[in-house]
C-alpha positions in Angstrom: -7.0 -22.3 21.6 -3.9 -21.4 19.4 -3.9 -24.3 17.8 -7.6 -24.0 16.9 -6.8 -20.4 15.8 -3.4 -21.2 13.1 -5.8 -24.0 11.5 -8.2 -21.0 10.9 -5.8 -19.1 9.6 -4.3 -21.7 6.9 -7.8 -21.8 5.9 -7.9 -18.3 5.8 -4.6 -17.6 3.7 -5.2 -20.5 1.3 -8.6 -18.7 0.2 -7.3 -15.3 0.3 -3.5 -14.9 0.2 -1.8 -12.1 1.6 -2.9 -7.8 1.4 -3.2 -8.4 -2.8 -6.7 -9.5 -2.8 -6.7 -12.2 -5.9 -8.5 -11.0 -9.1 -11.9 -11.6 -10.0 -12.5 -14.5 -12.1 -13.0 -13.4 -16.0 -16.6 -13.1 -17.5 -16.7 -16.5 -19.6 -16.2 -15.9 -23.5 -18.4 -15.5 -25.8 -18.2 -19.0 -28.2 -16.4 -18.2 -31.8 -19.1 -18.6 -34.7 -19.4 -22.3 -34.8 -18.4 -23.4 -31.9 -22.0 -23.7 -30.7 -22.9 -26.7 -33.1 -26.3 -27.0 -34.3 -28.1 -23.6 -34.2 -30.7 -22.4 -36.1 -29.4 -19.2 -37.8 -32.6 -17.4 -37.9 -33.6 -17.5 -34.2 -33.2 -14.4 -32.3 -34.4 -13.0 -29.2 -36.1 -9.5 -29.3 -37.6 -7.1 -27.0 -37.8 -8.2 -23.2 -36.8 -11.7 -23.5 -33.7 -10.4 -25.0 -32.9 -7.9 -22.1 -33.8 -11.1 -19.4 -31.0 -13.1 -21.7 -28.1 -10.7 -21.2 -27.4 -10.0 -17.8 -26.6 -6.6 -16.7 -23.8 -5.0 -16.1 -23.0 -3.8 -13.0 -21.1 -0.5 -12.5 -17.2 -0.8 -12.7 -17.8 -4.6 -14.6 -15.4 -4.5 -18.0 -18.3 -3.4 -21.1 -20.4 -0.8 -18.3 -20.2 2.5 -18.8 -17.7 4.6 -16.5 -19.9 6.1 -13.5 -19.1 9.7 -12.4 -16.8 11.1 -9.7 -18.4 11.5 -7.1 -18.3 12.9 -3.3 -14.7 14.6 -4.2 -13.2 16.2 -0.4 -10.5 18.1 -2.3 -8.5 18.1 -5.7 -4.6 17.8 -5.9 -2.8 18.6 -9.0 -5.8 19.3 -11.0 -8.9 21.6 -10.8 -11.8 19.8 -10.2 -13.5 18.3 -13.3 -16.2 15.4 -14.5 -15.9 11.3 -16.5 -17.7 12.8 -19.5 -15.2 16.2 -20.0 -12.3 13.5 -20.7 -14.3 11.4 -23.6 -12.3 11.3 -26.4 -9.0 10.4 -24.4 -8.2 7.2 -22.5 -8.5 7.3 -19.0 -6.9 5.5 -16.3 -9.0 5.6 -12.7 -6.5 4.3 -10.0 -7.9 3.6 -6.8 -5.1 4.1 -3.8 -4.5 5.2 -0.1 -0.6 6.8 0.5 -0.5 4.0 3.3 -0.7 1.0 1.5 2.5 -1.2 0.4 0.6 -2.7 -2.3 -0.6 0.7 -3.6 3.2 2.3 -3.6 4.8 -0.7 -5.2 2.6 0.2 -8.5 3.5 4.3 -8.1 6.6 3.6 -10.3 4.7 1.8 -13.7 2.4 4.6 -13.2 4.7 7.0 -13.2 6.4 5.5 -16.1 2.8 5.2 -17.8 2.4 8.5 -17.3 5.9 10.2 -18.5 5.2 8.4 -21.9 1.7 8.6 -22.5 0.3 12.0 -21.4 1.3 13.9 -24.9 0.1 10.9 -26.5 -4.0 11.0 -24.8 -3.7 9.1 -21.7 -5.3 10.6 -18.0 -4.5 8.8 -15.1 -7.0 9.9 -12.5 -6.0 8.5 -8.8 -8.9 8.7 -6.5 -7.2 8.2 -3.4 -9.7 6.6 -0.8 -8.3 6.0 2.8 -8.0 3.0 5.0 -7.5 5.2 8.5 -9.0 8.8 9.7 -5.3 10.0 9.1 -5.7 9.6 5.6 -8.8 11.7 5.3 -6.5 14.8 6.4 -5.3 17.0 3.1 -2.1 17.8 4.4 -1.2 14.2 4.6 -2.3 13.6 1.3 -0.2 16.1 -0.1 2.8 15.1 1.6 2.6 11.7 0.0 1.9 13.1 -3.4 4.9 15.0 -2.8 7.6 12.5 -1.6 6.0 9.7 -4.3 6.5 13.1 -7.5 3.4 12.4 -8.5 2.2 14.8 -11.2 -1.2 13.2 -12.1 -4.6 14.9 -11.2 -5.4 12.8 -7.0 -8.8 13.5 -5.8 -9.7 12.8 -2.4 -12.2 10.1 -2.2 -12.8 10.3 1.7 -16.5 9.5 1.8 -16.3 6.7 -0.4 -18.2 8.3 -3.0 -16.3 6.8 -5.9 -15.1 4.0 -4.8 -18.9 2.9 -4.2 -20.3 3.7 -7.4 -17.2 1.4 -9.4 -18.1 -1.2 -6.6 -14.6 -1.4 -5.9 -13.2 -3.5 -3.1 -9.7 -3.1 -3.8 -6.4 -1.5 -2.8 -4.4 -0.9 -5.8 -7.3 -1.2 -8.4 -7.3 -0.2 -11.9 -10.2 0.9 -14.4 -8.8 2.0 -17.5 -11.5 3.6 -19.8 -12.0 4.1 -23.6 -12.4 7.3 -25.5 -16.6 6.4 -25.6 -16.6 6.5 -21.7 -16.8 2.5 -21.4 -14.2 0.4 -19.2 -12.1 -1.7 -21.0 -9.8 -3.4 -18.8 -9.3 -3.6 -15.0 -6.7 -4.9 -11.9 -6.8 -5.5 -9.2 -4.0 -5.6 -6.5 -0.2 -5.5 -8.0 1.2 -7.1 -11.6 0.3 -7.6 -15.1 2.1 -4.7 -15.8 3.1 -5.4 -19.5 -0.3 -6.3 -19.9 -2.1 -3.6 -18.5 0.1 -1.1 -20.7 -0.2 -2.8 -24.1 -4.3 -2.5 -22.8 -3.6 1.3 -22.7 -2.0 1.3 -26.3 -4.8 -0.4 -27.6 -7.0 1.7 -26.2 -4.9 5.0 -27.2 -4.5 3.6 -31.1 -8.3 3.8 -31.2 -8.2 7.7 -30.5 -5.9 7.9 -33.8 -2.7 8.5 -31.4 1.1 8.4 -33.0 2.4 5.6 -30.5 4.2 3.4 -32.5 8.1 5.5 -32.1 7.5 4.3 -28.2 8.2 1.6 -27.2 6.8 -0.8 -24.5 8.1 -2.0 -21.8 8.1 -6.4 -21.6 8.9 -6.3 -18.3 8.2 -9.5 -16.1 6.1 -8.7 -12.8 8.2 -9.0 -10.0 8.4 -12.5 -9.3 8.1 -13.5 -4.8 9.7 -16.4 -3.1 8.4 -19.6 -3.7 8.4 -20.3 0.6 6.0 -17.3 0.5 3.1 -18.6 -1.2 4.2 -22.4 -0.7 0.9 -22.8 1.6 2.8 -23.7 5.1 1.7 -22.1 7.4 4.5 -21.5 9.7 6.7 -20.3 7.0 4.8 -18.6 4.6 4.8 -14.9 4.3 3.6 -13.0 7.0 -0.3 -11.7 6.7 -1.2 -8.1 6.6 -1.5 -7.3 10.3 -3.9 -5.0 11.7 -3.9 -3.3 15.6 -7.0 -1.9 15.8 -10.6 -3.6 17.6 -12.0 -2.6 14.3 -10.1 -5.3 12.6 -9.4 -7.9 14.9 -13.5 -8.0 16.6 -14.6 -8.6 13.1 -11.8 -10.7 11.3 -12.4 -14.5 11.1 -8.9 -14.7 12.7 -7.7 -11.9 15.2 -4.3 -10.5 14.6 -3.6 -10.6 18.2 -5.0 -13.3 20.3 -4.1 -12.3 23.7 -7.4 -12.4 25.7 -6.8 -8.9 27.9 -6.2 -7.0 24.9 -10.3 -7.7 24.3 -11.0 -7.1 28.0 -11.6 -3.2 28.3 -13.3 -1.2 25.5 -11.8 1.0 23.3 -9.5 4.1 24.8 -8.8 2.4 28.3 -5.9 1.2 29.0 -5.3 -2.6 29.5 -2.1 -4.3 30.8 -0.3 -7.3 28.1 1.9 -9.7 28.9 4.0 -11.3 26.4 3.4 -15.1 26.3 6.7 -16.1 24.2 6.6 -18.9 22.1 5.7 -16.5 19.4 3.5 -17.8 16.3 4.1 -16.6 12.7 1.3 -14.3 11.4 0.2 -12.8 14.9 1.2 -9.8 16.9 2.0 -9.8 20.8 2.5 -6.8 23.5 3.8 -6.6 26.7 3.2 -3.7 28.8 0.1 -0.9 29.5 -1.4 -0.3 26.0 -4.6 1.7 24.6 -6.3 -0.8 22.2 -8.3 2.0 19.7 -10.4 1.4 17.0 -8.1 1.5 13.8 -4.3 1.1 16.2 -2.8 0.1 19.3 -1.2 2.9 21.2 1.5 2.9 24.2 -0.2 4.2 26.9 2.9 5.5 29.4 5.4 7.6 29.4 8.9 4.8 30.4 12.6 4.7 30.6 13.9 1.6 29.3 11.7 0.4 26.5 9.9 -1.7 28.7 6.7 -2.1 26.9 7.2 -3.3 23.5 5.3 -5.1 20.1 6.6 -8.3 19.5 6.3 -10.4 16.3 8.1 -13.6 14.2 7.5 -12.5 11.1 8.4 -14.5 7.3 9.9 -12.2 3.9 11.9 -10.2 3.0 10.3 -6.8 3.7 8.4 -5.6 6.4 6.7 -2.0 6.9 4.9 -0.3 10.0 1.9 1.8 9.5 2.4 4.8 12.6 1.5 7.8 13.4 2.7 10.7 14.9 0.4 13.0 17.0 2.3 15.6 18.2 6.5 15.8 18.9 8.5 13.2 16.7 9.6 10.2 18.9 11.6 7.0 18.6 10.6 3.9 17.6 13.7 1.4 18.1 13.6 -2.2 16.8 15.5 -5.3 17.2 15.4 -8.4 14.9 16.8 -11.7 16.9 17.3 -9.6 20.0 19.9 -7.1 18.0 20.1 -4.5 15.9 18.9 -4.8 12.3 21.8 -6.0 9.7 22.6 -3.1 7.6 22.2 -5.0 4.3 18.7 -6.1 5.7 17.6 -1.9 6.8 14.8 -0.1 5.4 14.6 3.3 4.1 13.4 4.4 7.3 16.6 3.2 9.4 18.2 4.9 11.5 21.3 4.1 13.7 21.9 5.2 16.8 25.7 5.9 18.3 25.7 2.9 20.9 24.5 0.9 17.7 21.0 0.4 18.3 18.4 0.5 15.4 15.6 3.4 15.3 13.1 5.2 13.3 12.5 8.6 14.2 8.6 9.1 13.4 7.5 13.0 12.4 4.2 11.4 10.4 1.3 9.8 9.5 2.9 7.3 7.3 4.4 3.8 6.4 7.8 3.1 7.4 10.3 0.7 5.5 11.7 -1.7 8.2 12.9 -4.1 6.2 14.3 -4.3 2.9 16.4 -8.1 2.7 17.5 -9.8 -0.2 17.1 -12.9 1.4 13.8 -14.4 2.0 13.7 -16.1 5.6 12.1 -15.9 9.1 13.2 -13.5 12.3 11.1 -12.2 15.6 10.9 -8.5 15.6 10.3 -6.3 18.8 9.5 -2.2 18.2 9.2 -0.1 21.6 9.4 3.5 22.4 9.7 5.2 25.9 6.4 7.6 24.6 3.3 7.3 24.5 2.0 8.5 21.7 3.1 5.6 19.8 0.6 4.1 17.9 0.7 1.5 15.6 -2.0 1.0 12.8 -0.1 -2.3 10.4 2.0 -4.0 9.4 3.1 -4.9 6.0 4.8 -7.8 4.3 6.9 -8.9 0.7 8.6 -11.2 -0.8 10.1 -9.0 -3.6 14.3 -9.6 -3.4 14.1 -6.7 -6.2 12.0 -4.3 -7.3 9.6 -1.9 -6.1 
């Protein structure tokens, strides 16, 4: 069974590797004059024939008029406004959510563009479309905006109205709109930062903005480790791992392959036994856990950290999304059965007096566990004595430097 699942995982990773979705193929370019060969220059289409010959642009596509923002639940850093009210300016719509590591990695570049070009007519609009229920909470989003020092407007798209209006499918996603309200450029996922800045400058120049004195950044995109995307299933970067029943049942390849995990309906404590012999790309549970729709939660109070979540991962960085429903609690993390080496500790890791490594979970957010300069594979375990310990997702990265 495991062998069959691993084969399907391999196919899945090859077609959609990692949590940064592949950019859709660009539209077919219009041939230059003369490249069509022998064409009657007097023949043109008109009326209904012309409409049929020119495929209609879908909302959100380059060349389409930008859709209006819709069904916003809250406004942060701004009073309500409309896209129409921004005509004459260049608008960058950024779809994001605050626990998405791919979104977090793009924020430093957004901040740089805001500092350079906001006074020249660039308006950045952060459309925060939640992935998890707790991301609907205004206080949580406000806390993230403060932590990341975001100064541009952030709109709570809790009902996904604006997401759907743009036919969006990705976190993060960027839509660049010109002074006339037409989408001129899109980019999905991380990367292409220099290209995006050049597109911003091009559209600002069309408004008459004086940007000659502002030097564009010629940075190269952060380079992933070659092994991460080699196609070797056993050692490639670990895929994003979701723990909730909703994602596991509906996934072509479940993230948790212990059969007992699916034996009870949501919300019922289930005894799970770690089979050992961990495979890359999967999560394994030991002890009593509650299988929720979005998360898996430790179902009892323990004394000696006997219950745990384990995984074999490959990458440079590891992050986990956790929830805090009440009092802060500690989660202890081991790598290869020991404390996390000092050189590999993520920003949220603390060290106890006895040398053990842990995190204090005091907010519903993403916690940084591993930030290593070296790509590699390791065994990780997370354990807590608290029955509030709830895991939503793990994400991984393969950059040795950079955000």
